[in-house]
C-alpha positions in Angstrom: -1.9 11.3 -9.6 -5.3 10.4 -8.1 -8.3 12.6 -7.5 -11.3 11.8 -5.3 -14.6 10.8 -7.0 -17.9 12.5 -6.5 -20.4 11.0 -4.0 -22.5 9.6 -6.9 -19.5 7.9 -8.6 -18.2 6.7 -5.2 -21.6 5.1 -4.6 -21.7 3.6 -8.1 -18.2 2.1 -8.3 -17.5 1.6 -4.6 -14.1 3.3 -5.0 -12.9 6.6 -3.3 -10.2 7.8 -5.7 -9.0 7.2 -9.2 -6.0 8.2 -11.2 -7.0 11.3 -13.2 -6.7 11.4 -16.9 -7.1 13.7 -19.8 -10.9 13.7 -20.7 -12.3 13.4 -17.2 -14.8 16.0 -16.1 -13.9 17.6 -12.8 -15.1 20.2 -10.4 -12.7 22.4 -8.3 -13.6 22.2 -4.6 -10.8 24.2 -3.0 -8.9 27.4 -3.7 -9.6 30.5 -5.7 -11.3 28.7 -8.6 -13.7 26.6 -6.6 -17.3 26.6 -7.7 -20.1 24.7 -9.3 -18.8 24.9 -12.9 -17.6 21.5 -14.3 -14.7 21.5 -16.7 -12.9 18.9 -18.8 -9.3 18.0 -18.0 -7.2 19.4 -20.9 -3.8 18.1 -19.7 -2.3 16.2 -16.9 1.2 17.5 -16.2 2.8 14.8 -14.1 6.2 16.5 -13.7 4.6 19.6 -12.0 1.9 17.4 -10.4 -0.9 19.7 -11.7 -3.9 19.3 -14.0 -5.2 21.9 -16.5 -8.9 22.3 -16.7 -10.9 23.6 -19.7 -12.5 26.8 -18.3 -9.9 27.7 -15.7 -7.6 30.2 -17.4 -6.0 33.6 -16.6 -4.7 36.5 -18.6 -1.0 37.1 -18.8 0.5 40.6 -18.8 0.9 40.5 -22.6 -2.8 39.5 -23.1 -2.3 35.8 -23.7 -4.5 33.4 -21.8 -2.9 30.4 -20.1 -4.3 27.5 -18.1 -4.0 27.6 -14.4 -2.4 24.5 -12.8 -4.6 22.9 -10.1 -3.5 20.1 -7.8 -5.6 16.9 -8.4 -6.5 16.4 -4.8 -8.3 19.8 -4.9 -10.8 18.6 -7.5 -13.6 16.1 -7.6 -14.1 13.8 -10.6 -17.7 14.2 -11.7 -17.6 12.1 -14.9 -15.0 9.6 -16.0 -13.8 8.6 -19.4 -14.2 4.8 -19.3 -12.2 2.2 -21.2 -11.3 -1.4 -20.5 -8.2 -0.6 -18.4 -10.1 1.8 -16.2 -12.9 -0.7 -15.8 -10.3 -3.3 -14.7 -8.9 -0.9 -12.1 -12.4 -0.2 -10.7 -13.2 -3.9 -10.5 -10.0 -4.7 -8.8 -10.2 -1.9 -6.2 -13.9 -2.3 -5.5 -13.3 -6.0 -4.9 -10.6 -5.3 -2.4 -12.7 -2.6 -0.7 -15.6 -5.0 -0.3 -13.4 -7.6 1.3 -11.9 -5.0 3.7 -15.3 -3.7 4.7 -16.4 -7.2 5.5 -19.2 -7.6 3.0 -17.9 -11.1 2.3 -17.5 -11.9 6.0 -19.5 -14.5 7.6 -19.1 -17.1 4.9 -19.6 -19.8 7.5 -23.3 -20.0 8.4 -24.8 -21.9 11.3 -25.9 -24.7 8.9 -22.3 -25.2 7.6 -20.8 -25.3 11.1 -23.4 -27.8 12.4 -22.9 -30.0 9.3 -19.1 -29.8 9.8 -19.5 -30.7 13.5 -21.7 -33.7 12.6 -19.2 -34.9 9.9 -16.3 -34.6 12.3 -17.9 -36.8 15.0 
Protein backbone atom coordinates (compact mmCIF):
# COMPACT_ATOMS: atom_id res chain seq x y z
CA UNK A 1 0.00 0.00 0.00
CA UNK A 2 1.89 2.99 -1.27
CA UNK A 3 1.21 6.68 -0.78
CA UNK A 4 2.66 9.61 -2.72
CA UNK A 5 5.36 11.71 -1.10
CA UNK A 6 5.16 15.47 -0.61
CA UNK A 7 6.99 17.72 -3.07
CA UNK A 8 9.82 18.30 -0.57
CA UNK A 9 10.37 14.59 0.08
CA UNK A 10 10.05 13.83 -3.63
CA UNK A 11 12.81 16.35 -4.35
CA UNK A 12 14.97 15.09 -1.49
CA UNK A 13 14.79 11.35 -2.18
CA UNK A 14 14.04 11.35 -5.95
CA UNK A 15 11.15 8.91 -5.38
CA UNK A 16 7.44 9.52 -6.07
CA UNK A 17 5.71 7.02 -3.78
CA UNK A 18 6.60 4.85 -0.81
CA UNK A 19 4.84 2.04 1.02
CA UNK A 20 3.08 3.63 3.96
CA UNK A 21 3.75 2.47 7.50
CA UNK A 22 2.63 3.06 11.05
CA UNK A 23 4.53 6.13 12.29
CA UNK A 24 4.60 8.20 9.09
CA UNK A 25 3.12 11.69 9.21
CA UNK A 26 0.57 12.31 6.47
CA UNK A 27 -1.78 14.99 5.21
CA UNK A 28 -5.16 14.17 3.65
CA UNK A 29 -5.52 15.79 0.23
CA UNK A 30 -8.89 14.42 -0.99
CA UNK A 31 -12.33 13.81 0.44
CA UNK A 32 -14.23 15.08 3.45
CA UNK A 33 -11.20 15.21 5.76
CA UNK A 34 -8.80 17.05 3.47
CA UNK A 35 -6.97 20.02 4.93
CA UNK A 36 -3.74 21.38 6.22
CA UNK A 37 -3.60 19.38 9.44
CA UNK A 38 -0.88 16.76 9.58
CA UNK A 39 -1.52 13.54 11.48
CA UNK A 40 0.45 10.46 12.37
CA UNK A 41 -0.59 7.08 10.94
CA UNK A 42 -1.98 5.03 13.81
CA UNK A 43 -2.69 1.79 11.95
CA UNK A 44 -2.32 0.37 8.45
CA UNK A 45 -5.20 -2.02 7.81
CA UNK A 46 -4.00 -3.99 4.81
CA UNK A 47 -7.06 -6.22 4.55
CA UNK A 48 -9.42 -3.25 4.15
CA UNK A 49 -6.80 -1.23 2.22
CA UNK A 50 -7.18 1.80 4.51
CA UNK A 51 -5.06 3.70 6.99
CA UNK A 52 -6.14 5.26 10.26
CA UNK A 53 -4.78 8.72 11.07
CA UNK A 54 -4.30 10.23 14.53
CA UNK A 55 -6.70 13.20 14.44
CA UNK A 56 -9.29 11.88 12.00
CA UNK A 57 -12.08 10.37 14.08
CA UNK A 58 -15.87 10.46 14.20
CA UNK A 59 -18.48 9.87 16.86
CA UNK A 60 -20.58 6.73 16.76
CA UNK A 61 -24.23 6.75 17.75
CA UNK A 62 -23.39 5.46 21.22
CA UNK A 63 -20.86 8.26 21.78
CA UNK A 64 -17.68 6.26 21.18
CA UNK A 65 -15.13 7.78 18.83
CA UNK A 66 -13.62 5.64 16.08
CA UNK A 67 -10.94 6.26 13.48
CA UNK A 68 -12.08 6.88 9.93
CA UNK A 69 -10.43 4.70 7.31
CA UNK A 70 -8.73 6.65 4.53
CA UNK A 71 -7.30 5.19 1.34
CA UNK A 72 -3.51 5.65 1.15
CA UNK A 73 -3.62 7.18 -2.34
CA UNK A 74 -5.66 10.10 -0.94
CA UNK A 75 -2.94 11.22 1.46
CA UNK A 76 0.51 12.74 1.03
CA UNK A 77 3.42 11.58 3.19
CA UNK A 78 4.92 14.67 4.87
CA UNK A 79 7.44 12.96 7.17
CA UNK A 80 8.72 9.40 7.02
CA UNK A 81 9.92 7.15 9.77
CA UNK A 82 13.35 6.10 8.53
CA UNK A 83 15.17 2.85 9.20
CA UNK A 84 17.72 0.80 7.31
CA UNK A 85 15.14 -1.14 5.27
CA UNK A 86 13.39 2.01 4.16
CA UNK A 87 16.69 3.65 3.31
CA UNK A 88 17.52 0.62 1.18
CA UNK A 89 14.21 0.94 -0.71
CA UNK A 90 14.82 4.64 -1.36
CA UNK A 91 18.37 4.04 -2.61
CA UNK A 92 17.23 1.25 -4.93
CA UNK A 93 14.27 3.14 -6.36
CA UNK A 94 16.07 6.45 -6.79
CA UNK A 95 18.91 4.69 -8.60
CA UNK A 96 16.46 3.11 -11.04
CA UNK A 97 14.68 6.43 -11.50
CA UNK A 98 17.93 8.25 -12.26
CA UNK A 99 18.77 5.65 -14.90
CA UNK A 100 15.30 5.90 -16.44
CA UNK A 101 15.43 9.70 -16.60
CA UNK A 102 18.75 9.54 -18.38
CA UNK A 103 20.92 11.28 -15.81
CA UNK A 104 23.56 8.61 -16.39
CA UNK A 105 23.21 8.78 -20.16
CA UNK A 106 26.01 10.04 -22.32
CA UNK A 107 28.69 8.04 -20.60
CA UNK A 108 30.59 8.08 -23.88
CA UNK A 109 32.21 11.47 -24.31
CA UNK A 110 33.84 12.82 -27.44
CA UNK A 111 37.25 12.09 -25.96
CA UNK A 112 36.48 8.45 -25.33
CA UNK A 113 35.05 7.95 -28.84
CA UNK A 114 38.05 9.54 -30.53
CA UNK A 115 40.51 7.51 -28.47
CA UNK A 116 38.53 4.35 -29.25
CA UNK A 117 38.60 5.20 -32.96
CA UNK A 118 42.37 5.80 -32.84
CA UNK A 119 42.94 2.52 -31.00
CA UNK A 120 40.83 0.61 -33.53
CA UNK A 121 42.82 1.87 -36.54
